N, C-alpha and C positions, 0 to 999 in steps of 0.2 A: 528899487530891490524887491525881487519877488517874495511873496510870504504867504503862509497859510494860517488863518485864524480860526481855531475850532472852539465852539462854545457848547455848553449843555449836553455833551456826549454822554448818552445813557444807553446801557444795554444789559438785558435781562435774558437769561437762557433758562427755560423752565422756571423754577422757583427761585433761582440763584440770580441775584443782581451782581453783575461782573464790576460795573463802575456806573457812577451816577453823578451827572452835571460836571463832567470833566470840561475844564477850559485851558487852552494853550496856543501859544504863537510860536511858529518856527520860520526863520528867515533863510535866505539863500547862503550856503556856505556852513551852516550849522549842522552838526552831526550828533544826534541824540541816541544814546544806548537805552533801550527799554528794557528794564529788569522787573522782576516780580517772581513770586513762587509759582510753579507750574498750577495751572488751573485759575489763575487771577484774570486771565484773558488777554494775555500778550498778542497772540496770533489773531484772535478775534478783533482786537484793537487796530492791527494793521489791515486786516481785510475789510474793516468798516472804511477806513480811510481810502482803501483802494476801490472802493464801491462794489466790493464782491459780496458783502453782507450788509443787510439793513440795520441801521440802529433804531432803537425805540425813539430816541430824540437826538437830533444833531443839527447844528448850524455851522456851515463851513464858508467862510469868506476868503476869496483869492482873486488874483487877476484873471482876466479872461484868458483862454488858451493855456490855463495852467495844466500842465502834464504830469501824471504820476506813473512811476514805474514799479512793479511790484514783483519781488522774488518770494513765491510761496514755499512752504516746507516741502511739499510734494508737488513739483510742477509737472504739468502734463502738456504735451503737444499732439498735435494732429498725426495720426499714423502715415507713414508714407513720405514725411518730410526728412530731408537730409539735415545733418548738423548745421550747415550753413543756412539753410532755409529756415530752420527753427530760430537761429540767432536773428535772422532778418524778418521775423514774423509779426513784428509790430505794426502798428497802423500809422506811424509818423511817415511822412513822404520820403525822407532820407533813407529809411529802412526799406520801404516799398520799392525804391529805385535800386537799392543794392540787391533786392531779392530778384528783380527783374534782371539785373546784370548777371548774376549767377546762373539764371536759368538760360540766358542768351548764351553765355559762355559755354554751358554744357552742351547746348545744341550744336554750337560751332565745333566743339570738340568731336561730337558724333559724325559730323559731315562738314568738313572744313571747305569743300568745294561747293557748297549750296550757296547761291547768290542770295536767296531769301535770308539765310542765317547770318550771311555776312552783312547785309543791309540792316537786319535787326540789331545785330552787335554793335555796328557803328552808331546807330541811332541811340541805343542805351548808353554807349560811352559818351555821346554828347550830353546827354541828361546828367550823366554822373559829373561831367564838368559843370553844368549849370547849377546842380544842388550842391557841388562841392562835397561829394559824398565818398570820395576816395579814401578820405582820413578814417571814415567809420568803417570802411571795409578792411582797411589795414589794421584798425583797432580790434576788429572782431576777431581776425585771425590771430593777432597777437595774444589776446585775452584767452582764446581757446588754448593755444599752445602753453601759455603760463598756467593754466588750469589743468593741463594734462590731457587735452583732447586735440589729437593730431590727425585725425581721419574725418576730414570735412564733409566728404561725400556719402559717409554712412548713414544709414536710416536711424531715426531717433528710437524707433520701436526696438532695435537691436541692442539699445545701450542698457546698462544697469542703473539702478536708481540714483547712485551717487554720481555717475556720469551725466545723467539727465539734470541733475541739481546743478552740475557745473556748466552745462550748456545754457541752462536757464539764467544763471549768474552772468555768463558772458552777454547774454541778450540784454540784461538790465543795465550792465555796464555801458553798452554802446548805445542804448536807446535814450535820445534826447528828452530830459525829463527835468522839471523844476523840483520834484519830491521823489526820492528814491526809498522805497520800503523793502528792507531785507530781513527775512524770517530765517535765522540760523544759517548765514551764508558761509560759515566756516566748517559746517558738517561736510564730511567726506573730503576735505582738503587737507593735504600734507602741510608741513611746516613752511616749506618755500611758498607755496601757493597762498598760504594765509598772510605770509610776510608781503608777497607782491600785492594781494588784495588790499592790505592795510595801507600801503604806500598809494595804491591808485584812488582809493576813496578819499585820501587826504588831498588829492590834486584836483578833485570834482568841485564845481562851483555850486552844484545842486545842494538843496537841503536833504539830509538823510536821517531816517529813523530805522534803527536796526535792532535785532533781538540776536543775542549771542550768549553762549555760556563760556566763552573763551575769555578769561578775565585780562589776559595780557593784550589781546586784540581789542577789547573794550576799552581798556585803558589807553591804548595807542591811537585809537580812532575818535573817541567822543570828545566833543565840546561841551556836551550837556548830559545828564542822566535824568531819564523819566522813570520814575519808579511807581508801579502799580500796586497799591496795598490799601486794605480797608476800604474797597469800592471807589477809590479816588486815585488821582495821579499827583505825585510830588515832583516838582521840577527842581533840578540842582544844576548849577553852573560849574563847569569844569569837567575833568575826566573821572574815571572810575575810582582813582586814588583820592582825589579831591572829595568825591562824594563819600567814601568811607570814613574820611577824617571829620567831614561835616556831621555825618551821621553819628559818629562817635562823640562829638561835641554836644550834640543835642541830647543824646541818652544820657551823658555824664552830667548835663545841666539839670535834667530832671530828677537826679538822684542825690545822694548825701553830699556833704562838704568834702568828704574823701574824694568823690568823683570830681569835685571842682578842681581838686589839686591835680587830677589825671589830665584835665583839659589844659591846665597851664603847662604841664609837662609835655602834651603833644604840641603845643605852640612853640615851646623851646626845641623839642626833638625837630620839628620842621625847619627851624631856623638854623640849627646846628647841621642839618643835612644839607643845607645849601652851600655849605663849604666856605662861609664867611671866615676870614682869618683874623685871629685874635691878636692884633698888633697894637692896640691900644688898651689903656688901664679899663676903659669902659667895656670893651669886648671881652678882656680877660674876665671881668666881672660876670658878664653874662654867662660864660662857660662854667664858672664856678657855681652860679645859681642852678644852671642846667644839672651839674653833677649832684648837687644837693637834692633837688627835685627827683632825679633818677634814683638816689639811695633811699629817699623817703618813700617813693613809690614801691620799691621792693620791700620795704619793712611793712608797709601797710596793706600789701596785696593779700587779698582774702580769698583768691582762688575759687571765685563762685562760678567758674565755667562749668558747663553741664558734663557730668561724668559719663562717658560713654564706654567705660571699660568694662568688657563683660568676660565671663568665664569661658573657656573653650576646653574641648577635650585636649588632654595633654599630650603634646607630640614627643615622640621618642627621638633618640638620636638621628634616625634615618627618616627622612622626609620623602623627597623624591630624588632619584637619580637616573639620569639618562646616559646610556653607553651607546656611543657612534649611532645615534638616531638618524635616519634618512627617510625622505619622502619625496616622491616626484610624481607629476601628472603628465602622462604622454611622454614628451621629450624635455619638459621643463623641470629642472632640479628645484625643489622647494627647500628643503632641509637636507643637508649633506654632512654626515659623520659629526654630529653635534653631541658632545658630551658635557654633563654639568652634575654638580652635586648641590642640592639645596640644604641650608642649614635653618633651624629654628630661627624666627625673626627676620628672614631675608625679605627685602623689599625690591622687587624687580620690575623695571619697565621694559616692554618689547617695543622696539621702534625699528622703523624702516620705511621705505617707499610702499605706496599702495600696489598690491599684487605680490609682494615679497615672500607672503607665507606667513604672517603674523598669527592670523587665526587658525590657520592649519596647525601650527606650533602649539597654540593654546588647547585646541581640541585634542592634540596627542596627549597632553599633560592630563586632560580630563578623561582620557581613555575612550573618546568618542571617535577618534580616528587611529588606526592602528599604523605604525611605521612599516615601511617596505622592509627595512632591516634595522638592527640594532635592538635594544631592550631598554624598557622603562620599568623601573624597580620602585614600588611604592611602599612606604613603611606601614607596619600594621596599625599604628594609631591614627594614621592620616584619614580625615573626613573633609572631602573637598566640596565646596559651593562653587558652581560655575555659572557666572552671570555673562548671558550670552548677548550678542548685538540685538537679535530679534527675541523678544520675551514670549514664551509659550502662551497658547491660547488661554484666555481667562472668562469664566463664566460671567456674562454681564449681569446676570441676576443675583450673583453672590455679593453679599454686603462685605465692606473692607475688612470689618473685625473678624468676620467668618473665615475670610480668605487667609489672613495672617494666623489664625488659630489652627488652620490646617497643618502648620509646621509645629506650633507649640503654643500652649495657653499662656506660658510665661517664660522668661528667660533669667538666668543666673548671673548676677554681676560678680566681679572679682573679689568682692567684699562678702559674698555669701548671700546677699540681699537678692530676692526675686522680684523681676519687674514684669508686669502684666502685659499682655499683648496691647491693651488700650494705652498703657504709658509709653510703650515703644512707638506706637503710632503717633503720639503727641511729639515724642522726641525726633521723629522724622516728619515734622511739620503738617501732621494731620490733627487739627484740634478735634476736641472730644465730641462736639456736636456734629461731626461728619462721619463718625465712624460707623454709622448704620447706612451710610450711602451706597446704593448698588454700584459695582465696579463699571457697569455700563455708562454711567453718567460721569465717569472721570475723564480727564484729558489724556492724551498719549503720554506726556511726561509723568503725570500723576500715577498712572498704571505702572510705569517703569520704576519709579520710586516705591510703590507698594511692593512689587515683585522683589525688588533688592531687599526690603525689609524682611519679606518672607523667607528668602535664603538666610539671611543673618539670624533669624529666629531658630534656625536649626543648629546654631552654635558650631559652625565648621572651625577647623583650625588651619585650613589652607583655602585662601580666596583666589579664584582665576576670574579676572574681570576683563571682559572684551568690550572696549569702547564704552565704559560706563558713564562718561561724561555727556555723551550724545542724548540730546532731549531733557536733560536733568537741568533745573534751574541752578542758579548760582548759590542760593542758600542751601539747597539740598547737597550740592557739591561740598559746601563747607562742612555740613553735618558728616557726610561720609568721610571726608579728609580727617576730621577730628576722631571719627570712629577707628579709621585705619592706623592713625598715629598710636592709638592706645591698644590696638588689636595685637594680642600676644603671639598669634600664629604668623604664617608666610602669606604674602600678598605678590601676586603676579599680575600685571595689568598691561593692557594695550589701551593706548590713548594718543590722540593728535593734540590734546590740551597740554600746552607747554607748563602752564601754572600748576595744574593737577600732577604732572609728572615730577616737576621740580619738588613739590611738597611730599610727594609719596615715595618716589623711586630712589634708592640709595645706590643701585647699580643698574646698568643696562644690558640687555641683549640686543645686538644691532645685527639686523638682517639686511644683507645687500641686494637681494632679488635674484642673486645667482646660485643660491644654495648655501652660501657661507653664512655662519653665525659667530659673532665674537662677543666677548663679555667685556664691559667697560665700567670701571670703577669712578664714575663721574655724575654729576647732576646734569640733567638733560640739557638746560640752557648752556652751561659750560661746554658740553659735548658738542652743540650746534655751533658755538663760536669757533671751535678748533676744527670743524668739518668743512672743507671747501665745498661751497655750493655747486651742484652740477647744473650748468647752464643750459636752459632750453633754447633751441634755435629759433628766433622769431622770424615771422615772414617778413615783416618790415620793421627796422629799428632805426629811428632817427635820434641820435644822441646830441643833445644841446651842447654847445660850447661851454667848457668848465668856466665857472665864475671865478676870476682871480681874486684871492684873498687879499683884503687891504693889509698893509703893514701895520704892525702893532704901533699904537700912538706912543709916543715917547713922553708926552706931557698932556695936562688937562688943558682944555679950551678955557676961555674965559667964563663961558656959561657953565661949563662942568666944574670950574674952580667954585663959583658961587654956589653951586649945587652941594658940593662936598662940604662947604662950610656950614650948611644947614641939615644935611641929610640925618645926621645922628639925632638931632633934636626932633626931626620930623618922625623918625622911627619911635622915639620915646612917646610922643604925643599919640601916635597910632596905638601903641601898647595900651596907653591908658584908655583910649576909646574902646579897645577890645575888652578891657575888664569891665567897663560900664555896660557895654552891649552884652557881655555875658550875664550880667546881673538882670538886665531887662528880659533875656531869654527866660532866666530863672524864675523871675516874678510873673511871667506870663501864664505859668501854670498849665490849666486845662483849657485856657481860652485859645482855641486853634487859630483863629485869625490873627490875634495879637502875637502868638507864638511864631506864626509864619513870617509876619513882618520883622520880627526881632531878630529870627534866624537869618532872614535875607540881609539885614543890616549887619550882622555879624560876619556873614559870608564875605560881603563886599569889603568890610574892614580887613579881613583876612587876605583877601586878594590885594588890597593896597599895601598891606604889610609885606607880602612876598614880593611885590615889585620893588619896593624901597630896599629890601635886602639884596635883590639881584643888583639894583643900581649901585648900592654900597659896595658890593663885591666888585663890580666892574670897575668902579672909580679907583678902588683900593689896589686893584691890579695895575692900573696905569701909574699911580703914585710909586708903587713897587716898595 
């Protein structure tokens, strides 16, 4: 099995140490989601592994001919290449022969009577057979189609940044590699493309390390979570949901006895969500204990979560009203006869395919684009903050605290208490020690987070957010979501992030790309389930024969009967072991090495516990 062993990875940028002495091993088939606050070095980490940036210190051990494919945040291709030539621009032999095949085919199409071109084409065809390269050719064209790129002969210098990213993604997916590194692969992808990518990555045998802010994607793809924090990297087994639970458990263990109760609650919650049926006295007792813990948790909940509720300029009865708004560019209808009436407290998500006019609509609401016809009426008390996809230029010499104070020195909370600019920076994950840092030293994600805070410091009562989730880390998104949930004004947002929209938007404006806009009173994920997917015609589709489902067993086998007789006792034993392991974690205190070992032991026990519960449910279904 191919593997990569990394030891003593250390990187310092200027005076800032990103990470120090990181060690990890990744095997074929493992898919690690890399998370961390903007500025902790996620992109730098991937660039070092891809040999694009030098580390201060690094030891890498892997088999000979270990190949790494890398999707950068801002990929670049040589000018003059066509889309297909760019996809086949890697140095592996199978990509090189595909590139020569496409070039030979293009020449033959130009002059089909040329004997020279005919011989060249036949020679390349034979090599395609020798290298078994036809599958790669079909995969490339299918991937491009699925990612919304259907003009294979178009030059890459004519493409937008989002289209370039999708071409680069297709290149990485077809390039033979032992390790695939993906930096924000879901940026610029619509929901259908993201779901296709998720399914495609799950089928690959390569090891994968990827950075994404899309939490549904992260949860669906990852088998491990790598978290960069405190100049080191923590490794967690399982997907994003497993990571959240494990992290909550560790934080609870380190706190009071009340939080120990929360840990037991989470354990019971996980079991109850598995759907095990309470058909025995013992299982009924478990559910009763769960209910008791649930009630006790509610009684003891101290609501210590960060209060992000801020005062805003009071909205009158009238916010924004659109009357028969229309907008077109040349012959393409973007918005046609769209009318709406916003109410205080509205939470709206604008959704639709790429190019449907979502940004055009939000720019009309911000009065930065005028409609061709119709009228937009704005209430007298409305104060709009417009967060655009591209943030305005920022003076690199301006210090963070000075930049925020350009909007306000402080901000009033809903309780009348004023919060200083420094306090707000801390709430948006900028610790006090970095407030004097010049903007020029910040990462792209950190600048975006800082600009967002500056807008919020103006205390608007209408937020217009155009793709706010792009380039923001997950922790910042959680802070933003908490803020919006308590925000008393109106929020209208464009986002491809399903998790963000599910949490924020209470209704949707759906654009179909033909000028039509309709309002839907649904959560985004529910809307997607009810919307038939528009199939993209593939160049080549080879559908495997459907696997026939085995008929449901009518009775337990001898081995399963023996397992059934002992499984409840096994569950009870593991539960006792979990309680002991929890105490070990608690006693580890500030001893990091001891805490890490104890936590890994606890996670292994929880994994064993989950497997037993699944087996219990399976056997119980057979018994009926």
